[in-house]
C-alpha positions in Angstrom: 84.2 78.2 102.9 81.6 78.1 105.7 83.0 78.7 109.2 83.0 75.8 111.6 80.9 76.0 114.8 84.1 76.7 116.8 85.1 79.5 114.5 81.6 80.9 114.9 81.9 81.0 118.6 85.4 82.7 118.4 84.4 85.0 115.6 81.2 86.4 117.1 82.7 89.8 117.9 84.0 90.2 114.4 80.6 89.6 112.8 78.9 91.8 115.3 81.3 94.7 114.6 80.7 94.3 110.9 77.0 94.4 111.4 77.3 97.5 113.6 79.0 99.4 110.8 77.1 97.9 107.8 74.8 100.8 107.5 77.0 103.7 108.6 80.6 104.4 109.6 81.0 104.4 113.4 83.9 105.1 115.8 84.7 102.7 118.7 82.4 104.1 121.3 79.5 104.2 118.9 80.1 100.6 118.0 80.1 99.5 121.6 76.9 101.6 122.3 75.2 100.2 119.1 76.0 96.6 120.1 74.7 97.1 123.7 71.5 98.8 122.7 70.8 96.5 119.7 71.1 93.4 121.9 69.2 94.9 124.9 72.4 94.8 126.9 73.2 91.1 126.2 76.4 92.1 124.5 78.8 94.3 126.4 82.2 94.8 124.7 85.2 96.0 126.5 87.9 98.2 124.9 90.4 95.3 125.4 88.3 93.2 123.1 87.0 95.8 120.7 90.2 97.4 119.4 92.1 94.1 118.7 89.0 93.0 116.8 89.0 96.2 114.8 92.7 95.9 113.9 92.1 92.2 113.0 89.2 93.1 110.7 91.2 96.0 109.1 94.1 93.7 108.5 91.8 91.2 106.7 90.5 94.0 104.6 86.9 93.7 105.9 86.8 97.2 107.3 88.6 100.5 106.7 89.3 103.1 109.3 89.6 106.8 108.7 90.1 109.7 111.1 87.3 112.1 111.6 85.5 114.3 114.2 82.6 113.2 116.4 79.5 115.2 116.9 81.0 116.3 120.2 84.1 117.7 118.4 86.5 114.9 119.3 89.0 113.3 116.9 88.2 109.6 116.4 88.8 106.8 114.0 85.6 105.9 112.1 85.3 102.4 110.6 83.3 101.4 107.6 82.6 98.1 105.9 84.5 97.3 102.7 83.2 95.2 99.8 85.1 92.3 101.1 83.6 92.9 104.5 80.0 92.9 103.1 80.7 89.5 101.5 82.1 88.2 104.8 79.2 89.6 106.8 76.7 87.8 104.5 78.5 84.5 104.7 79.0 84.7 108.5 75.4 85.8 109.1 74.1 82.8 107.0 76.4 80.5 108.9 75.3 81.9 112.3 71.6 81.5 111.4 72.2 77.8 110.6 74.3 77.4 113.8 71.7 79.1 116.0 68.9 77.1 114.5 70.7 73.9 115.3 71.5 74.9 118.9 67.9 76.1 119.4 66.6 72.9 118.1 68.7 71.0 120.7 68.1 73.2 123.6 64.5 74.1 123.1 63.1 71.2 121.2 65.0 68.3 122.7 67.3 65.8 121.0 65.8 62.5 119.8 
């Protein structure tokens, strides 16, 4: 089922997180840094939003967390996308593209 526009607005963080870990497992700080740099600073995620979203995605089975050690030698939980998460990412990315195209048409092209 395709998400509604309201679900898209509320589920933005979930899809951004899934995109951030689509190519490689990342821990929380790496996810935040990836989102910030990949969006030229347009997306700034706070811990109070990130970790509830990670738990929510894990509960849905879209991501899996495993304990590991960072390059700096710290213990951290690394998250990776599951097969279910890859499917959800594809569906949500397609829905976002359609949604963004419609909003851009309205805002940039004018409504008739």
